[in-house]
N, C-alpha and C positions, 0 to 999 in steps of 0.2 A: 564671866558670864558664859552661860551655855550657848544662848542664841541672842542675836540682835536683829531686829527688823527695823530698818531705817526708812525714813521718808514715806510714812503712811498717814493717811487721813483717819481721824477717829470721830465717831459720832459725838456731837456736843462740844467739840473743840475746834477752834480756828487753826488754819495752817496745817503743816505736816509735823509729825512727831517720830521719835525713835522709841521702840519698845524693847527693853532689855529683859531677857528671860533667864532665870537660874533654875535649872531642873524643870519642875512643873509650875513654878511660881513667877508671876510677873514682878520683876524686881524694881523696874523704873519705867516711867513714861515721861519723856522730856522732849522739848522742841529739838534739842540737839544733844544726844547722849555722848559724853566725853569718855569713851572707853572702847574696848574691843570685846570680841566674843569668839568662842570656838567656831561658831557658824554665823555668818552675817548674810542678810538678805536685803536686797533693795526693793522696797515696796513700790517704787516708781510713782509715788503720789496717789496710789490706789487706796480705797477704803478697806481698813482692817476691821473685820467683824468676828464675833464669837463663832464657834463651830455650829453645825446644823442643830436646830432646835425642832423637835418633833411636837408641833402644836396640834397635831391631829392624832390624839390618843383615844383608843377604845378602852377606857378604864373598866368598863363592865366585863371585858375579856382579858384583863391583865391577871397574871399570876394564877391561872386556872389550876395549876398543880396536877394532881393525878386524875386525868381524864382518860377515857378509852383510848388505847393506842391507835395510831393511824397506820393500819396494816398495809394499805396500798401506797402509802407515802404520797398521796395526791392531794391537791388543793380542794377538790370536790369533797373528799372524805373528811378533810379537816373542817370544812364548813358544816357538814352534817354532824360531826361530833360536837362542835361548838354549839350548834343550834339545839342539839339534844340536851347539852349541859345547861343552856340558857333557860330551859323549861323549869329548872329548880332554883333559879336565882331568887334571892331575897335582897331587900335594900341593905340589911345589915351585912350580909355576906359580900355584896359588892363593895361596900364601904371598907370592910376589913381587908379585902384584896387590893383596893385602889389606893388606900392611904399610904402604904409604903412606896408605891410607884410615884405618887405626887410628892412625897417627901424627898425621894431620890432626885426627882426633876428639879426641885427647889435647890437642893444641896449642890447639884451639878450645873446649875445655871440654865 
C-alpha cells in the first residue's frame, strides 16, 4: 500500500476504521486493516471526509473562453469584462459552457 490512514471515523459507519490507499485509489476500508504501507497516518479518531467541494459555483461564468484580456490584471477590470460578456449570454450558450463543468464535478465527486 502507498498510504494507510488508521483510526478514523467515517460518515455512516460506527466505530473507527483504517483506510488503505494504493496510488490514487482507496483499496480497503476495514475496522482494522492487517497490513502496512509506505506512509501511515494516525487519524486519532477524527472524522475523515472527502476533499473540499465547491458547492458555490457560478456556472453562468464558467469556461468563458476568449474574452477581452484583463490588461490591468485587476479584479475590478475582471468584473467589468465579465459584466460586458454577460450582456450577450443566451440560455443555450450558458448550458453549453456549464455542462462540462457539471460533468467534471460529478466525475470528481
